[in-house]
Residue frames as qw, qx, qy, qz and C-alpha x, y, z in Angstrom:
[[0.279, -0.331, -0.445, 0.784, 26.68, -11.03, 38.63],
 [0.145, 0.820, 0.422, -0.358, 24.54, -7.92, 38.89],
 [0.162, 0.826, -0.190, -0.506, 24.80, -5.85, 35.71],
 [0.290, -0.229, 0.819, 0.439, 26.12, -8.65, 33.49],
 [0.627, 0.394, -0.112, -0.663, 24.44, -9.02, 30.13],
 [0.546, -0.028, 0.832, 0.095, 23.53, -12.24, 28.35],
 [0.434, 0.363, -0.452, -0.689, 22.98, -12.97, 24.67],
 [0.516, 0.058, 0.827, -0.217, 20.46, -15.79, 24.21],
 [0.365, 0.131, -0.638, -0.665, 19.27, -17.52, 21.07],
 [0.582, 0.099, 0.643, -0.488, 15.87, -19.21, 21.39],
 [0.095, 0.119, -0.842, -0.518, 15.02, -21.97, 18.90],
 [0.659, -0.061, -0.189, -0.726, 11.59, -22.99, 17.72],
 [0.813, -0.040, -0.576, -0.077, 12.30, -26.67, 18.38],
 [0.541, -0.712, 0.287, -0.344, 12.29, -27.26, 22.14],
 [0.682, -0.368, 0.631, 0.028, 13.80, -30.74, 21.91],
 [0.325, 0.556, -0.608, -0.465, 15.76, -31.76, 18.84],
 [0.051, -0.154, 0.987, 0.019, 15.40, -35.46, 19.66],
 [0.349, 0.423, 0.767, -0.333, 11.62, -35.40, 19.60],
 [0.219, 0.385, 0.632, 0.636, 9.50, -34.91, 16.47],
 [0.079, -0.858, -0.502, -0.076, 7.44, -31.77, 15.98],
 [0.305, 0.332, -0.083, 0.889, 8.07, -28.06, 16.23],
 [0.211, -0.542, -0.637, 0.505, 6.87, -26.30, 19.38],
 [0.166, 0.727, 0.374, 0.552, 6.75, -22.92, 17.63],
 [0.192, 0.052, -0.306, 0.931, 6.53, -19.45, 19.15],
 [0.007, 0.811, -0.386, 0.439, 5.97, -17.54, 21.38],
 [0.748, -0.126, -0.560, 0.333, 8.11, -18.81, 24.24],
 [0.391, -0.883, 0.015, -0.261, 8.62, -17.51, 27.76],
 [0.597, 0.257, -0.519, 0.555, 11.99, -17.02, 29.45],
 [0.565, -0.782, -0.228, -0.131, 11.67, -16.74, 33.21],
 [0.391, 0.463, -0.456, 0.652, 14.16, -14.91, 35.41],
 [0.658, -0.657, -0.368, 0.011, 14.24, -15.34, 39.18],
 [0.544, 0.080, -0.301, 0.779, 15.99, -13.08, 41.66],
 [0.240, -0.805, -0.388, 0.378, 15.81, -9.96, 43.78],
 [0.351, 0.837, 0.085, 0.411, 16.15, -6.49, 42.28],
 [0.587, -0.032, -0.320, 0.742, 19.30, -4.79, 43.62],
 [0.219, -0.917, -0.315, 0.108, 19.04, -1.73, 45.85],
 [0.327, -0.795, 0.162, 0.484, 20.99, 1.49, 45.44],
 [0.349, 0.785, -0.403, -0.315, 23.53, 2.63, 42.85],
 [0.963, 0.047, 0.246, 0.095, 25.00, -0.22, 40.82],
 [0.077, -0.786, 0.528, 0.312, 28.75, -0.05, 40.18],
 [0.935, 0.307, 0.173, -0.040, 29.54, -2.08, 37.06],
 [0.111, 0.862, -0.478, -0.125, 33.18, -1.01, 36.68],
 [0.467, -0.399, 0.787, 0.055, 34.61, -4.48, 37.41],
 [0.742, 0.361, 0.563, -0.051, 32.65, -5.90, 34.45],
 [0.406, 0.860, -0.108, -0.289, 34.14, -3.53, 31.86],
 [0.866, 0.298, 0.088, 0.392, 36.53, -4.63, 29.13],
 [0.391, -0.790, 0.097, 0.462, 39.74, -2.78, 30.04],
 [0.535, 0.042, 0.497, 0.682, 41.14, -2.91, 26.49],
 [0.157, 0.516, -0.029, -0.841, 40.76, 0.42, 24.69],
 [0.464, 0.239, -0.478, -0.706, 38.10, 0.10, 21.96],
 [0.135, -0.069, -0.988, 0.033, 36.88, -3.14, 23.54],
 [0.526, -0.339, -0.294, -0.722, 33.18, -3.84, 24.03],
 [0.045, -0.011, 0.876, -0.481, 31.29, -5.06, 27.09],
 [0.439, -0.399, -0.621, -0.513, 27.80, -6.56, 27.18],
 [0.059, -0.043, 0.633, -0.771, 26.12, -5.23, 30.32],
 [0.251, -0.479, -0.794, -0.277, 22.55, -5.56, 31.55],
 [0.321, -0.469, 0.090, -0.818, 19.94, -3.36, 33.20],
 [0.250, -0.048, -0.916, 0.311, 19.46, -5.13, 36.57],
 [0.254, 0.167, 0.449, -0.840, 16.32, -3.16, 37.43],
 [0.243, 0.466, 0.848, 0.069, 12.68, -3.97, 36.69],
 [0.213, 0.887, 0.231, -0.339, 12.31, -0.40, 35.45],
 [0.642, 0.653, 0.069, 0.396, 13.77, 1.32, 32.40],
 [0.518, -0.608, 0.023, 0.602, 17.01, 3.26, 32.91],
 [0.375, 0.926, 0.026, -0.025, 18.22, 6.39, 31.10],
 [0.825, 0.161, -0.019, 0.541, 21.72, 6.09, 29.60],
 [0.209, 0.726, -0.051, 0.653, 22.19, 9.84, 29.87],
 [0.529, -0.754, 0.138, -0.364, 21.95, 9.58, 33.67],
 [0.939, -0.102, -0.160, 0.288, 24.72, 6.97, 33.98],
 [0.253, -0.890, 0.356, 0.132, 27.98, 8.02, 35.65],
 [0.934, 0.193, 0.166, 0.249, 30.82, 6.91, 33.40],
 [0.088, -0.863, 0.411, 0.279, 34.45, 7.61, 32.59],
 [0.144, -0.431, 0.827, 0.332, 36.60, 6.19, 29.82],
 [0.418, 0.353, 0.837, 0.019, 33.46, 4.88, 28.10],
 [0.094, 0.207, 0.521, 0.823, 32.07, 6.08, 24.77],
 [0.356, 0.118, 0.212, -0.902, 29.00, 8.35, 24.73],
 [0.629, 0.106, -0.479, -0.603, 27.28, 5.72, 22.57],
 [0.475, -0.100, 0.808, -0.335, 25.28, 2.76, 23.84],
 [0.413, 0.148, -0.710, -0.550, 23.81, -0.11, 21.82],
 [0.555, 0.041, 0.682, -0.475, 20.64, -2.16, 22.45],
 [0.028, 0.010, -0.877, -0.480, 19.44, -4.95, 20.18],
 [0.585, 0.218, 0.255, -0.738, 15.84, -4.83, 18.99],
 [0.342, 0.010, 0.919, 0.198, 14.79, -8.27, 17.76],
 [0.465, 0.648, 0.512, -0.319, 11.59, -6.83, 16.27],
 [0.436, 0.859, -0.127, -0.236, 13.58, -4.94, 13.62],
 [0.940, 0.079, 0.083, 0.321, 16.57, -7.35, 13.57],
 [0.479, 0.607, -0.128, 0.621, 19.04, -4.59, 14.28],
 [0.488, -0.295, -0.418, 0.707, 20.94, -2.59, 16.86],
 [0.058, -0.919, -0.266, -0.285, 19.57, 0.69, 18.19],
 [0.589, -0.018, -0.261, 0.765, 22.20, 3.21, 19.26],
 [0.181, -0.950, -0.226, -0.118, 22.18, 6.50, 21.19],
 [0.619, 0.265, -0.230, 0.702, 25.07, 8.94, 21.66],
 [0.270, -0.401, -0.442, 0.756, 23.58, 11.16, 24.34],
 [0.170, 0.363, -0.053, -0.915, 21.89, 13.43, 21.80],
 [0.699, 0.343, -0.166, -0.605, 20.35, 11.36, 19.02],
 [0.030, 0.242, -0.960, -0.138, 19.95, 7.90, 17.58],
 [0.560, -0.168, -0.632, -0.509, 17.39, 5.17, 17.01],
 [0.448, -0.329, -0.752, 0.354, 17.37, 4.16, 20.70],
 [0.115, -0.754, -0.266, -0.590, 14.88, 6.91, 21.48],
 [0.419, -0.825, 0.096, -0.367, 15.97, 9.04, 24.42],
 [0.274, 0.488, -0.761, 0.327, 18.71, 6.57, 25.36],
 [0.689, -0.313, 0.360, -0.545, 16.22, 4.57, 27.43],
 [0.291, 0.239, -0.926, -0.033, 17.28, 0.96, 28.15],
 [0.728, -0.313, -0.312, -0.524, 14.34, -1.32, 28.92],
 [0.673, -0.497, 0.441, -0.325, 13.95, -3.33, 32.09],
 [0.810, -0.202, 0.543, 0.087, 16.38, -6.30, 32.11],
 [0.715, 0.698, -0.035, 0.021, 17.64, -5.38, 28.61],
 [0.759, -0.235, 0.205, 0.571, 21.23, -6.09, 27.71],
 [0.297, 0.954, -0.006, -0.034, 23.34, -3.30, 26.19],
 [0.810, 0.145, -0.002, 0.568, 26.81, -2.87, 24.71],
 [0.124, -0.975, 0.102, 0.152, 29.27, -0.15, 25.74],
 [0.790, 0.438, -0.133, 0.408, 32.74, 0.57, 24.35],
 [0.606, -0.633, -0.015, 0.481, 35.84, 1.41, 26.36],
 [0.440, 0.865, 0.017, 0.238, 37.69, 4.51, 25.13],
 [0.148, 0.749, -0.502, 0.406, 40.55, 4.88, 27.62],
 [0.486, 0.077, -0.795, 0.355, 42.38, 3.09, 30.40],
 [0.080, -0.169, -0.713, 0.675, 40.75, 2.61, 33.81],
 [0.323, -0.343, -0.436, -0.767, 37.14, 2.94, 32.63],
 [0.064, 0.175, 0.787, -0.588, 34.29, 3.13, 35.11],
 [0.352, -0.288, -0.496, -0.740, 30.51, 3.00, 34.91],
 [0.062, 0.179, 0.772, -0.606, 27.72, 3.33, 37.49],
 [0.245, -0.503, -0.622, -0.548, 23.94, 3.09, 37.17],
 [0.068, -0.065, 0.511, -0.854, 22.63, 5.49, 39.82],
 [0.142, 0.463, 0.840, -0.246, 19.16, 4.94, 41.22],
 [0.209, 0.630, 0.121, -0.738, 18.25, 8.30, 39.68],
 [0.117, 0.265, -0.703, -0.649, 18.63, 6.74, 36.22],
 [0.116, 0.316, 0.942, -0.008, 15.55, 4.57, 36.81],
 [0.242, -0.273, -0.376, -0.852, 12.37, 5.74, 35.12],
 [0.460, -0.148, 0.420, -0.768, 9.19, 6.15, 37.16],
 [0.817, 0.150, 0.447, -0.333, 7.46, 3.30, 35.34],
 [0.476, -0.101, 0.761, 0.430, 8.45, 0.64, 32.83],
 [0.465, 0.588, -0.091, -0.655, 7.73, 1.69, 29.26],
 [0.907, 0.412, 0.055, -0.068, 7.81, -0.05, 25.91],
 [0.883, -0.050, 0.118, 0.451, 11.12, -1.48, 24.70],
 [0.514, 0.423, 0.106, 0.738, 12.32, 1.64, 22.92],
 [0.352, -0.437, -0.403, 0.723, 11.28, 4.06, 25.68],
 [0.073, 0.819, 0.303, -0.481, 10.63, 7.77, 25.54],
 [0.540, 0.593, 0.288, 0.523, 10.98, 10.25, 22.71],
 [0.336, -0.705, -0.077, 0.620, 13.16, 13.30, 23.26],
 [0.495, 0.802, 0.199, 0.269, 13.32, 16.20, 20.82],
 [0.593, -0.434, 0.061, 0.676, 16.77, 17.79, 20.64],
 [0.292, 0.941, 0.078, -0.150, 17.34, 21.29, 19.23],
 [0.206, 0.813, -0.545, 0.004, 21.15, 21.01, 19.20],
 [0.156, -0.431, 0.479, 0.749, 23.34, 19.82, 17.64],
 [0.618, 0.437, -0.191, -0.625, 22.11, 19.82, 14.05],
 [0.359, -0.156, 0.914, 0.101, 21.45, 16.41, 12.57],
 [0.714, 0.256, -0.193, -0.622, 19.58, 14.44, 9.96],
 [0.540, -0.158, 0.826, -0.035, 18.94, 10.78, 9.31],
 [0.499, 0.275, -0.588, -0.574, 18.37, 8.52, 6.32],
 [0.650, -0.067, 0.662, -0.367, 16.19, 5.41, 6.42],
 [0.368, 0.216, -0.776, -0.465, 15.89, 2.29, 4.29],
 [0.686, -0.014, 0.504, -0.525, 12.94, -0.13, 4.45],
 [0.035, -0.104, 0.940, 0.322, 12.40, -3.59, 3.03],
 [0.519, -0.176, -0.510, -0.663, 9.20, -5.02, 1.56],
 [0.586, -0.285, -0.751, 0.108, 8.96, -7.25, 4.65],
 [0.403, -0.858, -0.222, -0.227, 8.80, -4.22, 6.96],
 [0.736, -0.361, -0.095, 0.565, 12.37, -4.24, 8.30],
 [0.199, 0.939, 0.033, 0.277, 13.99, -0.81, 8.55],
 [0.714, -0.312, -0.107, 0.618, 17.29, 0.78, 9.50],
 [0.096, 0.992, 0.066, 0.057, 18.51, 4.37, 9.91],
 [0.676, 0.068, -0.108, 0.726, 21.87, 6.10, 9.57],
 [0.210, -0.935, -0.245, 0.149, 22.41, 9.35, 11.50],
 [0.540, 0.381, -0.048, 0.749, 24.62, 12.37, 10.80],
 [0.389, -0.843, -0.289, 0.233, 25.33, 14.83, 13.63],
 [0.454, 0.566, -0.055, 0.686, 27.07, 18.20, 13.27],
 [0.508, -0.845, -0.157, 0.060, 28.53, 19.90, 16.35],
 [0.055, 0.904, -0.399, 0.141, 31.57, 21.84, 17.55],
 [0.540, -0.517, 0.661, -0.069, 32.94, 18.70, 19.21],
 [0.920, 0.301, 0.238, -0.081, 32.55, 16.51, 16.12],
 [0.245, -0.594, 0.631, 0.434, 35.50, 15.20, 14.14],
 [0.658, 0.446, -0.420, -0.438, 35.97, 13.78, 10.65],
 [0.385, 0.216, -0.891, 0.110, 37.55, 10.74, 12.30],
 [0.573, -0.443, -0.690, 0.002, 36.24, 8.75, 15.25],
 [0.074, -0.406, 0.389, -0.824, 35.11, 10.75, 18.28],
 [0.092, 0.029, 0.851, -0.515, 33.17, 9.97, 21.43],
 [0.531, 0.330, 0.325, -0.710, 29.78, 10.65, 19.86],
 [0.480, 0.292, -0.675, -0.479, 30.18, 8.25, 16.93],
 [0.748, -0.087, 0.566, -0.335, 28.30, 4.94, 17.06],
 [0.034, -0.290, 0.866, 0.407, 29.35, 1.93, 15.02],
 [0.779, 0.117, -0.219, -0.576, 26.99, -0.06, 12.81],
 [0.397, -0.318, 0.846, -0.159, 27.06, -3.42, 14.59],
 [0.280, 0.062, -0.860, -0.421, 26.33, -6.65, 12.75],
 [0.714, -0.208, -0.005, -0.669, 22.72, -7.83, 13.19],
 [0.343, -0.248, 0.878, -0.222, 22.03, -11.12, 14.99],
 [0.722, 0.378, 0.490, -0.309, 19.43, -12.23, 12.44],
 [0.470, 0.022, 0.666, 0.578, 19.92, -13.57, 8.92],
 [0.167, 0.702, 0.558, 0.410, 17.07, -11.35, 7.71],
 [0.278, -0.712, -0.203, 0.612, 17.83, -7.65, 8.08],
 [0.442, 0.796, 0.137, 0.389, 18.42, -4.37, 6.29],
 [0.604, -0.480, -0.065, 0.633, 21.44, -2.20, 7.00],
 [0.318, 0.858, 0.116, 0.387, 22.29, 1.43, 6.29],
 [0.631, -0.607, -0.022, 0.483, 25.50, 3.12, 7.43],
 [0.273, 0.930, -0.248, -0.021, 27.99, 5.84, 6.57],
 [0.938, 0.056, -0.052, 0.339, 31.48, 4.58, 5.71],
 [0.198, -0.932, 0.292, 0.086, 34.67, 6.00, 7.18],
 [0.149, -0.629, 0.732, 0.217, 38.03, 5.23, 5.52],
 [0.606, 0.271, -0.607, -0.436, 36.28, 2.67, 3.26],
 [0.447, 0.022, -0.884, 0.139, 36.12, 0.12, 6.11],
 [0.040, -0.185, -0.705, 0.684, 34.52, 1.52, 9.27],
 [0.220, -0.513, -0.629, -0.541, 30.71, 1.58, 9.19],
 [0.015, -0.037, -0.491, 0.870, 28.93, 4.07, 11.44],
 [0.075, -0.639, -0.764, -0.046, 25.33, 4.13, 12.62],
 [0.107, -0.968, -0.179, 0.143, 25.84, 7.66, 13.99],
 [0.652, 0.290, 0.035, 0.700, 28.49, 9.79, 12.27],
 [0.284, -0.873, -0.192, 0.346, 29.50, 12.75, 14.45],
 [0.588, 0.428, 0.196, 0.658, 30.98, 15.49, 12.25],
 [0.271, -0.387, -0.196, 0.860, 32.24, 19.07, 12.82],
 [0.298, 0.869, 0.281, -0.276, 30.50, 22.24, 11.76],
 [0.578, 0.177, 0.321, 0.729, 32.07, 23.60, 8.55],
 [0.023, -0.868, -0.278, 0.410, 32.14, 27.39, 8.82],
 [0.025, 0.736, -0.391, -0.553, 34.74, 28.18, 6.14],
 [0.845, 0.389, 0.359, 0.074, 34.89, 27.09, 2.53],
 [0.282, -0.581, 0.459, 0.610, 37.85, 27.38, 0.18]]
């Protein structure tokens, strides 16, 4: 249905039964009519708290996550970038998914945070023109943040983000983003670790104003 996301693996060999390797690139064609008006995706959401849902941008233009209407859904959104073999996240303020822009027809993950979640892509979330996969760059003055980056000799890279704000918590809060497992066997990963088990791509923390 409209707004559903799909995860597709494309193999180099087009037909296993025939000799030879077709190689890349390949073209995936999608046929259909772009929907009109606000798109209500609530019925697609995973209703289990902390559950994930793979949704999709049904428009042929980029959409801005910050313009979505949502309730009971985390501030963070996740889009996979096959060029860097890793997930790009955005929590409404910062992250590697620059500006929170989701490309035309891109799939994206959202996480349910409470019962009866809802999510709508209003027509106002569409960008004036389709941009590159990672979209626009937005410079944020607040909250305070910094990031660390690791790069491999092959050119793969990954960042971990640390955000400090009044609404941040030492535990999980709505502006944290998890470090999701890559879909490629070749990748680099960098994350902060919470409670020795939970890996975060964006770690939302409180301001510390008093020291003892």
